[in-house]
C-alpha positions in Angstrom: 0.0 0.0 0.0 1.0 3.5 -0.4 0.0 6.9 0.6 0.5 10.0 -1.5 2.9 12.2 0.4 0.9 15.0 1.9 1.9 18.6 2.0 4.7 19.7 4.2 4.3 19.1 7.9 2.0 21.5 9.5 -0.1 22.1 6.2 -3.9 21.8 6.6 -4.8 22.7 3.1 -6.5 20.6 0.4 -4.8 17.2 -0.4 -5.5 13.9 -1.9 -5.4 10.5 -0.2 -5.7 7.4 -2.3 -6.4 4.2 -0.5 -5.0 1.0 -1.9 -7.3 -0.8 -4.2 -7.3 -4.5 -4.1 -4.6 -5.0 -1.5 -3.7 -4.6 2.2 -1.8 -1.7 3.5 0.8 -2.4 6.2 0.9 0.1 8.8 3.7 2.5 8.9 5.3 4.0 11.8 2.6 6.6 12.0 -0.6 4.4 11.9 -2.2 1.1 11.1 -2.5 -0.2 7.6 -5.7 -1.1 5.8 -6.7 -4.8 5.6 -6.0 -6.9 2.7 -8.6 -6.4 -0.1 -9.1 -3.1 1.6 -10.8 0.1 0.6 -12.2 0.5 -2.9 -13.3 4.0 -2.2 -11.4 6.7 -4.0 -11.7 10.2 -2.5 -10.5 13.1 -4.5 -10.7 16.6 -3.3 -10.1 18.9 -0.5 -10.5 18.3 3.2 -8.4 18.2 6.3 -6.7 14.9 5.2 -3.3 15.5 6.5 -2.0 16.4 10.0 1.3 17.7 10.8 3.7 15.3 12.3 5.0 11.9 11.2 2.6 9.4 9.9 2.8 6.5 7.3 5.8 7.6 5.5 6.2 10.4 7.9 3.5 12.7 6.3 0.3 11.7 8.0 -2.1 8.9 8.6 -3.4 6.6 6.0 -7.1 6.2 6.4 -8.6 2.8 6.4 -11.2 2.7 3.7 -14.7 1.1 3.7 -15.5 -1.8 1.3 -16.0 -0.5 -2.4 -19.6 0.0 -3.2 -19.2 1.1 -6.8 -19.6 4.8 -6.0 -17.1 7.3 -7.0 -17.4 10.6 -5.2 -15.9 13.8 -6.2 -15.3 16.4 -3.6 -18.0 14.6 -1.4 -20.8 15.4 -4.0 -23.1 12.9 -5.8 -22.5 13.0 -9.6 -25.1 14.9 -11.7 -26.3 12.1 -14.0 -26.5 9.7 -11.0 -28.5 12.2 -9.1 -31.1 12.5 -11.9 -31.0 9.0 -13.4 -31.2 6.8 -10.3 -33.5 8.9 -8.2 -37.2 9.8 -8.2 -36.4 13.2 -9.7 -36.6 11.7 -13.2 -39.9 10.1 -12.7 -41.3 13.4 -11.4 -39.9 15.2 -14.4 -41.4 12.7 -16.9 -44.7 12.9 -15.1 -44.7 16.6 -15.3 -43.9 16.6 -19.1 -46.7 14.1 -19.7 -49.1 16.4 -17.9 -48.0 19.5 -19.8 -48.1 17.6 -23.1 -51.6 16.3 -22.4 -52.9 19.7 -21.5 -51.4 21.1 -24.7 -52.9 18.5 -26.9 -56.3 18.7 -25.1 -56.4 22.5 -25.5 -55.4 22.2 -29.3 -58.2 19.6 -29.8 -60.8 21.6 -28.0 -59.9 24.9 -29.7 -58.7 23.7 -33.2 -58.0 20.1 -33.7 -61.6 18.8 -33.9 -62.6 21.5 -36.4 -62.5 21.1 -40.2 -62.8 23.8 -42.9 -66.3 24.6 -44.2 -66.5 25.1 -48.0 -67.7 28.5 -48.9 -70.9 28.2 -50.9 -72.0 31.8 -51.0 -73.5 32.6 -54.4 -74.2 29.0 -55.3 -77.6 27.6 -56.1 -79.2 25.8 -53.1 -78.9 22.4 -54.8 -75.2 22.9 -55.6 -74.4 24.2 -52.1 -76.1 21.3 -50.4 -74.2 18.8 -52.5 -70.9 20.5 -51.7 -71.5 20.6 -48.0 -72.6 17.0 -47.9 -69.5 15.9 -49.7 -67.4 17.7 -47.1 -69.2 15.9 -44.2 -71.7 18.4 -43.0 -75.4 18.4 -42.6 -77.5 21.2 -44.3 -80.6 23.1 -43.2 -82.2 25.8 -45.3 -83.0 28.9 -43.3 -85.5 31.5 -44.1 -85.6 33.2 -47.6 -84.5 36.8 -47.6 -85.0 39.6 -50.2 -81.7 40.5 -51.7 -81.3 42.9 -54.5 -77.7 41.6 -55.3 -78.2 37.8 -55.2 -80.5 36.0 -57.7 -83.5 34.1 -56.5 -82.6 30.6 -55.2 -78.9 31.4 -54.6 -77.2 31.2 -51.2 -76.7 34.6 -49.5 -74.8 33.4 -46.4 -74.1 30.3 -44.3 -73.7 29.6 -40.5 -71.3 28.6 -39.2 -68.7 29.4 -41.8 -64.9 29.0 -41.9 -64.3 26.0 -39.6 -66.7 23.7 -37.8 -66.9 20.3 -36.2 -67.2 17.4 -38.7 -70.9 16.6 -39.0 -72.2 20.1 -37.9 -75.5 21.3 -39.4 -74.8 24.3 -41.7 -77.8 26.7 -42.0 -78.0 28.3 -45.4 -79.8 31.6 -45.9 -81.2 31.7 -49.5 -82.3 34.7 -51.6 -85.9 35.1 -52.6 -84.7 37.5 -55.3 -84.8 41.4 -55.5 -87.6 43.5 -54.1 -90.6 43.7 -56.4 -92.1 47.1 -57.2 -95.3 48.0 -58.9 -94.4 50.5 -61.8 -96.5 53.7 -61.2 -98.1 55.6 -64.1 -96.2 58.6 -65.5 -97.9 59.2 -68.8 -98.3 62.9 -69.7 -95.4 64.0 -67.4 -92.2 65.6 -68.7 -89.1 63.3 -68.9 -87.4 64.4 -65.7 -90.5 64.3 -63.7 -91.3 60.8 -64.8 -87.8 59.6 -64.0 -88.0 61.2 -60.6 -91.4 59.5 -59.8 -90.2 56.1 -60.8 -87.0 56.3 -58.7 -89.0 57.5 -55.7 -91.0 54.2 -56.0 -87.7 52.3 -55.6 -87.2 51.4 -59.3 -83.9 51.6 -61.3 -84.5 54.0 -64.2 -82.6 54.7 -67.3 -81.6 58.4 -68.0 -82.0 57.8 -71.7 -85.7 57.5 -72.9 -87.0 55.2 -75.5 -88.4 57.0 -78.5 -91.9 55.9 -79.5 -94.5 56.8 -82.0 -97.9 58.0 -81.3 -100.6 59.6 -83.2 -102.3 62.8 -81.9 -99.7 63.3 -79.1 -97.2 66.1 -78.9 -93.6 65.2 -79.5 -91.6 65.1 -76.3 -94.6 63.9 -74.2 -94.1 60.9 -72.0 -96.3 58.2 -73.5 -95.7 55.6 -70.7 -92.9 53.2 -69.6 -91.4 50.0 -70.5 -92.6 47.8 -68.8 -96.1 49.3 -68.6 -97.6 50.9 -65.6 -99.1 48.4 -63.0 -96.4 45.7 -63.8 -94.6 44.2 -60.8 -91.0 44.7 -61.6 -87.7 43.8 -59.8 -86.2 46.9 -58.1 -82.8 46.1 -59.7 -84.0 45.7 -63.4 -84.0 48.9 -65.5 -87.3 50.8 -66.4 -87.4 53.0 -69.4 -89.4 56.0 -69.9 -91.2 56.1 -73.3 -91.2 59.6 -74.9 -93.1 60.4 -78.1 -90.7 61.2 -80.9 -93.2 61.4 -83.7 -96.0 59.7 -85.5 -95.5 56.1 -86.7 -94.1 55.7 -90.2 -96.4 53.5 -92.2 -95.4 50.8 -94.6 -94.7 52.5 -97.9 -93.4 49.5 -99.9 -95.6 48.5 -102.8 -97.6 51.7 -102.9 -97.5 54.3 -105.7 -95.2 57.2 -105.2 -98.1 59.7 -106.0 -100.2 58.4 -103.1 -97.3 58.6 -100.6 -96.4 62.1 -101.7 -99.9 63.1 -100.7 -99.6 61.5 -97.2 -96.2 63.1 -96.6 -97.6 66.6 -97.5 -100.5 66.2 -95.0 -98.2 65.2 -92.2 -95.3 67.7 -93.0 -92.9 64.8 -93.8 -90.2 65.4 -96.3 -89.6 62.7 -98.9 -86.4 61.9 -100.6 -87.3 60.0 -103.8 -84.6 57.7 -105.3 -85.2 56.0 -108.7 -84.0 52.4 -109.0 -84.2 49.5 -111.5 -86.8 46.9 -110.5 -89.1 44.4 -111.9 -91.9 46.2 -110.2 -94.0 48.5 -112.3 -92.9 52.0 -112.8 -93.7 54.4 -109.9 -94.1 51.7 -107.2 -92.0 52.1 -104.0 -89.8 49.0 -103.5 -88.0 50.1 -100.3 -88.1 52.7 -97.6 -85.8 54.2 -94.9 -86.5 54.3 -91.9 -88.5 51.2 -91.4 -92.2 50.9 -90.9 -93.2 51.9 -87.3 -90.3 54.3 -86.8 -91.5 57.6 -85.2 -91.1 60.5 -87.4 -91.4 64.0 -86.2 -93.4 66.3 -88.4 -91.2 69.0 -89.8 -88.0 67.3 -88.5 -87.8 64.0 -90.3 -86.9 63.0 -94.0 -88.1 59.7 -95.3 -86.2 58.1 -98.2 -88.2 56.1 -100.7 -86.9 53.9 -103.5 -89.2 54.1 -106.6 -89.1 51.7 -109.4 -88.3 52.8 -112.9 -90.1 49.8 -114.2 -88.7 46.6 -115.5 -86.3 46.8 -118.4 -87.6 46.7 -122.0 -87.1 43.4 -123.8 -87.4 42.9 -127.7 -90.2 40.7 -128.7 -89.2 38.5 -131.5 -90.8 39.4 -134.9 -90.8 36.0 -136.6 -93.1 34.1 -134.4 -96.1 33.7 -136.7 -96.5 30.5 -138.5 -94.6 28.6 -135.7 -96.2 25.9 -133.5 -97.7 27.5 -130.4 -95.7 25.5 -127.8 -92.4 26.5 -129.6 -93.4 30.2 -129.4 -94.5 29.9 -125.8 -91.2 28.4 -124.7 -89.2 31.0 -126.6 -91.0 34.0 -125.0 -90.8 32.5 -121.5 -87.0 32.2 -121.9 -87.0 35.9 -122.6 -88.7 36.7 -119.3 -92.3 37.2 -120.6 -95.5 35.7 -119.3 -97.5 34.1 -122.2 -101.2 34.2 -122.7 -102.2 31.7 -125.3 -105.6 32.0 -127.1 -106.7 29.2 -129.5 -108.9 29.7 -132.6 -109.7 26.3 -134.1 -108.0 23.0 -133.6 -104.7 23.9 -135.2 -101.5 25.0 -133.3 -99.9 27.5 -135.7 -99.4 31.1 -134.3 -101.0 33.7 -136.5 -100.6 36.8 -134.1 -98.5 38.1 -131.2 -99.2 41.3 -129.1 -97.6 43.6 -128.2 -94.8 43.6 -130.7 -91.5 45.5 -130.7 -90.4 45.9 -127.1 -92.1 45.1 -123.9 -91.2 45.3 -120.1 -89.5 42.2 -118.9 -92.0 40.1 -117.0 -94.9 41.5 -118.8 -97.5 39.4 -120.6 -97.4 38.7 -124.3 -100.7 37.4 -125.8 -100.2 34.8 -128.5 -103.1 33.8 -130.9 -102.9 30.4 -132.6 -105.3 27.8 -134.3 -106.5 27.2 -137.8 -107.3 23.9 -139.5 
């Protein structure tokens, strides 16, 4: 056995005494030795381990150690890992962590974890919204219908709850019954601005631009009514137009003789612009007009253009038709654009006269006389 020489005699400071490990320690002059197989304890650190005066090797006593119990002590303190791993402290710590984690998970589940996103169905039809929510795992209940000027009738206005909800929650849908319906008030006979103001006061949407209409016996510029007509139940969001008299209705002039229409225009103070055109119609017949039939024309302010036929073009009637078979003559004239009026005299088929001769308007009728024996 051996003992680490201590500090100089009389020193009471920190030192280190190491007992023999696995062997006896014979006593020295200063003290008894340790028994064989003696101390297995190592002590490192400070303390008052040495006394002044001769001992062992003349430096102090050698302490007899206790049997080794597997513990190594530094400075008289239990090691940190041993203090936590082999005591109840670790169990307390683990238990505390489990409690904290459980509380955290429970709070998350109660406040967020058990909720799932709810699809937004605003603006969808009720049928489409119900299908969407059922597919997401929610029940659906239709709430009361509500008048809404911005959402079409039958579409979803809102839903409750929205955003997130527990799976299987019943979602209540508020459905639009359409815009507010307003009865169009009568405004006939008022001026334009007064009629617009009256319609807007009733809650209707009114166009600032009037519709020009035609009316007989009513002064130009007078309000003749509305579109739709007074008394109609009309959505507040749909536009109402004020009908203002812009003149008398223009009649259908096509097919009439220009002389007749000139008389009508003069009596109604309407200016005519006559344009001559080629046409198969008889000369002097109006074949087209502008503006169209029914357009309001203001007396003294409107010019109506009429396109008048110059008559069909003149076509030469062949002069060598007499003596030929009637059917041959008929076919020849029809190919030239004429109508044929055949008149038979006797059982024969030879042509003996054609009228008119020379030139005739295309499309006109040529009379052919035939017969004989």
